[in-house]
C-alpha positions in Angstrom: -118.7 -18.8 70.8 -119.5 -15.1 70.4 -117.3 -14.2 73.3 -114.4 -16.2 71.9 -114.7 -14.4 68.6 -114.6 -11.0 70.4 -111.5 -12.0 72.3 -109.7 -13.2 69.2 -110.6 -10.0 67.4 -109.3 -7.9 70.3 -106.1 -9.9 70.4 -105.5 -9.5 66.7 -106.1 -5.7 66.8 -103.7 -5.4 69.8 -101.1 -7.5 67.9 -101.2 -5.3 64.8 -101.1 -2.1 66.9 -98.0 -3.3 68.7 -96.3 -4.4 65.5 -97.0 -0.9 64.0 -95.6 0.9 67.0 -92.4 -1.3 66.9 -91.9 -0.6 63.2 -92.2 3.2 63.8 -89.8 3.2 66.7 -87.1 1.1 64.9 -85.7 4.0 62.6 -85.3 6.3 65.6 -83.2 3.7 67.4 -81.0 3.2 64.3 -80.4 7.0 64.0 -79.5 7.1 67.7 -77.1 4.2 67.3 -75.4 6.0 64.4 -75.0 9.1 66.5 -73.5 7.2 69.4 -71.0 5.3 67.1 -67.4 6.7 67.4 -65.9 8.3 64.3 -63.0 6.4 62.7 -59.6 7.6 63.7 -57.1 8.7 61.1 -53.5 7.6 61.3 -51.2 10.4 62.5 -49.4 12.2 59.7 -45.6 11.7 59.7 -43.6 14.5 61.1 -41.5 16.1 58.4 -38.2 17.4 59.5 -37.0 20.4 57.7 -33.4 19.7 56.4 -31.2 22.3 54.9 -30.6 22.1 51.2 -27.5 20.2 50.1 -24.7 22.6 49.1 -21.5 21.5 47.3 -18.2 23.0 48.3 -16.7 25.5 46.0 -13.7 24.3 44.0 -10.9 26.8 43.3 -7.9 26.3 41.1 -4.6 26.5 42.9 -1.3 27.5 41.5 0.9 24.4 41.5 4.1 26.3 42.4 2.9 28.8 45.0 -0.2 27.1 46.2 -2.3 30.3 46.0 -5.8 30.2 44.5 -6.2 31.4 41.0 -8.6 34.1 40.0 -11.1 32.7 37.6 -11.9 36.0 36.0 -8.3 37.0 35.4 -6.5 35.0 32.7 -2.7 34.9 32.3 -1.3 37.3 29.7 1.3 36.0 27.3 3.5 38.7 25.9 4.9 38.0 22.5 8.0 39.7 21.2 7.6 42.4 18.6 7.5 41.2 15.0 10.8 42.2 13.5 10.2 40.2 10.3 13.4 38.1 10.9 13.5 34.5 11.8 16.4 32.8 13.6 18.6 30.7 11.4 20.4 27.6 12.7 23.8 27.1 11.2 24.9 23.6 10.4 27.2 22.2 13.0 30.6 20.7 11.9 30.9 17.0 11.8 31.7 15.4 15.1 30.4 18.3 17.1 27.7 16.1 18.6 25.3 17.8 21.1 27.5 20.9 21.4 26.5 21.9 17.9 23.0 22.9 19.0 24.1 25.4 21.6 24.1 29.1 21.0 27.1 31.0 19.9 27.5 32.7 23.2 27.9 29.4 25.1 30.4 28.3 22.4 32.5 31.5 23.0 32.4 31.0 26.8 33.4 27.3 26.4 36.3 28.2 24.1 38.0 30.0 27.1 37.8 26.9 29.3 40.1 24.0 28.9 38.8 21.2 26.6 37.7 18.0 28.4 40.0 15.1 28.4 39.6 12.8 25.5 37.7 9.5 26.3 38.9 6.1 25.4 39.0 5.6 21.7 37.5 2.6 20.1 40.0 0.1 18.7 40.5 0.0 15.0 39.8 -3.7 14.7 36.1 -3.2 15.7 35.5 -0.8 12.8 35.0 -2.9 9.7 34.4 -1.6 6.2 31.1 -2.6 4.5 31.4 -5.8 2.6 30.9 -5.9 -1.2 27.8 -8.0 -0.8 26.1 -5.4 1.4 27.0 -2.6 -1.0 25.8 -4.5 -4.0 22.5 -5.7 -2.4 20.6 -2.4 -2.8 21.6 -2.2 -6.4 20.0 -5.5 -7.3 16.9 -5.4 -9.5 14.8 -7.4 -7.0 14.7 -10.2 -4.6 13.6 -12.7 -7.2 16.8 -12.3 -9.2 18.8 -13.5 -6.1 16.6 -16.6 -5.4 17.8 -19.8 -7.0 15.4 -21.5 -9.4 14.3 -25.1 -8.6 15.2 -27.7 -11.2 12.2 -29.0 -13.2 10.7 -32.3 -12.0 11.8 -35.4 -13.9 9.0 -36.7 -16.1 7.5 -40.1 -15.2 8.8 -43.1 -17.0 6.2 -44.5 -19.4 7.1 -48.2 -20.3 3.8 -49.6 -21.6 3.9 -53.1 -22.9 3.3 -53.8 -26.7 -0.1 -53.3 -28.2 -0.8 -57.0 -28.5 0.1 -57.6 -24.8 -1.5 -54.6 -23.0 -4.9 -54.3 -21.4 -6.4 -50.9 -20.7 -8.9 -50.2 -17.9 -10.4 -46.7 -18.3 -12.9 -44.5 -16.5 -14.4 -41.1 -17.5 -14.8 -37.9 -15.6 -17.3 -35.7 -17.5 -18.1 -32.1 -16.9 -21.8 -31.4 -16.1 -23.7 -30.1 -19.1 -23.7 -27.3 -20.4 -20.6 -26.4 -18.2 -17.0 -27.4 -19.0 -13.9 -27.8 -16.8 -11.7 -24.7 -16.7 -8.2 -25.5 -17.7 -6.6 -23.9 -14.6 -8.9 -25.8 -12.2 -8.3 -29.1 -14.1 -4.5 -28.6 -14.0 -4.5 -27.8 -10.3 -6.7 -30.8 -9.5 -4.4 -33.2 -11.4 -1.4 -31.7 -9.7 -3.0 -32.2 -6.3 -3.4 -35.9 -7.1 0.3 -36.3 -8.2 -0.1 -36.1 -12.0 2.7 -34.6 -14.0 2.5 -33.6 -17.7 4.9 -35.9 -19.6 5.2 -38.2 -22.5 2.6 -38.0 -25.3 1.6 -34.6 -23.9 -0.8 -36.2 -21.4 -0.6 -36.4 -17.6 0.9 -39.4 -15.7 0.8 -40.3 -12.1 4.1 -42.0 -11.0 4.8 -44.3 -8.2 7.9 -44.3 -5.8 10.1 -45.4 -8.7 8.8 -42.7 -11.1 7.0 -45.3 -13.2 3.6 -44.2 -14.6 0.8 -46.0 -12.8 -2.2 -44.0 -14.2 -2.6 -41.6 -17.1 -5.1 -38.8 -17.9 -6.0 -37.6 -21.3 -8.6 -35.1 -22.6 -11.9 -36.5 -23.9 -11.6 -34.0 -26.8 -9.4 -35.3 -29.7 -6.5 -35.5 -30.0 -6.6 -35.8 -26.1 -3.4 -33.9 -25.5 -2.7 -30.9 -23.3 -0.6 -27.8 -24.0 1.2 -26.4 -20.9 1.3 -22.9 -22.4 -2.4 -22.6 -23.2 -4.1 -25.0 -20.9 -5.1 -22.5 -18.2 -7.0 -20.4 -20.7 -8.9 -23.4 -22.3 -12.0 -25.4 -21.2 -12.3 -29.1 -21.4 -15.3 -31.4 -21.5 -13.8 -34.1 -19.4 -11.0 -36.5 -18.7 -10.2 -40.1 -19.6 -8.4 -41.8 -16.7 -6.8 -45.2 -17.6 -4.3 -47.7 -16.4 -2.3 -49.8 -18.8 -1.8 -53.4 -17.6 0.4 -55.1 -16.9 2.2 -52.2 -15.1 4.0 -51.3 -11.9 1.1 -52.5 -9.9 -1.0 -55.7 -10.0 -4.3 -55.4 -11.9 -6.4 -55.4 -8.7 -4.2 -52.8 -7.1 -4.1 -50.6 -10.2 -7.9 -50.8 -10.5 -8.4 -49.7 -6.9 -5.9 -46.9 -7.4 -7.8 -45.8 -10.5 -11.2 -45.7 -8.7 -9.8 -43.8 -5.7 -8.1 -41.3 -7.9 -11.2 -40.8 -10.1 -13.3 -40.1 -7.0 -10.8 -37.7 -5.6 -10.7 -35.7 -8.8 -14.5 -35.7 -8.9 -14.6 -34.3 -5.4 -12.4 -31.4 -6.6 -14.1 -30.8 -10.0 -17.7 -31.8 -9.2 -18.3 -33.7 -12.4 -19.9 -37.1 -13.3 -18.1 -40.4 -13.2 -18.7 -42.9 -15.9 -17.1 -46.1 -17.2 -15.3 -46.3 -20.6 -18.7 -46.8 -22.4 -20.4 -43.8 -20.8 -22.4 -45.7 -18.2 -22.8 -44.0 -14.8 -20.2 -45.4 -12.4 -22.4 -46.8 -9.7 -21.2 -49.1 -6.9 -22.7 -52.1 -8.7 -20.8 -51.2 -11.9 -17.6 -50.9 -10.0 -18.1 -54.4 -8.5 -18.8 -55.8 -11.9 -15.6 -54.3 -13.4 -13.7 -55.6 -10.4 -15.0 -59.1 -10.9 -14.3 -59.1 -14.6 -10.8 -57.9 -14.1 -10.2 -60.6 -11.5 -11.5 -63.3 -13.8 -9.3 -62.1 -16.7 -6.2 -62.1 -14.3 -7.0 -65.7 -13.3 -7.5 -66.9 -16.8 
């Protein structure tokens, strides 16, 4: 057993000695390997060719008539005549001289020696007409408006309402939104666009094809009339649109025409539609009025 221990001890010492020598020799081999490694090659630099600088050709001005180059440093000299204090005076040429009147006196004297040119063909007298009296008087007119004919005024609609004890009135209201009021000019233009004409009783009427009044429009402000001279400068709180039955149309047709006209006026004036009692004119209220009117017509 003692011999075995000695052999194991000797083997361990030898192993450690060999390991130490191998570790000491390893850095030297690494340095030798680095020395033997080839250096990295660099890419060759591109060969640069020396090119001459770009030169632009010289541009010289050339005389258009002779074709010779002009000297840039020498400018043309313009000689002016001496100031004598006198200016040439052109004399008025006689009538009919034409282009010969603008020529100098020397050329006129030279031409006077030569024979005059042969006279050309004269224009016949019937082509030369004297100015008419209408053309002469036209510039003296005061204006174009005086020459325009005035249109005759439109015939007023025929208002033939039945007697009071036989008539039935269906009315709607077009009220201006508070606190605003309808301008008279806008109100007149809206009524004219719907076919209304100022007529009997100083209110507006909408005629049919036979010029009979189908609808009428009065002011909500008493007495309800309109003045054509002062209407554009006034303001109105609203309109009362009504149809007098019986009339040119049947009661259902007159009611539909009344509702359609009231809506069109409201689209132009942006007001509020109401019935004759001041209730808002809703679709349900229109249906109620239509049914009541149909029942009265049947009875």
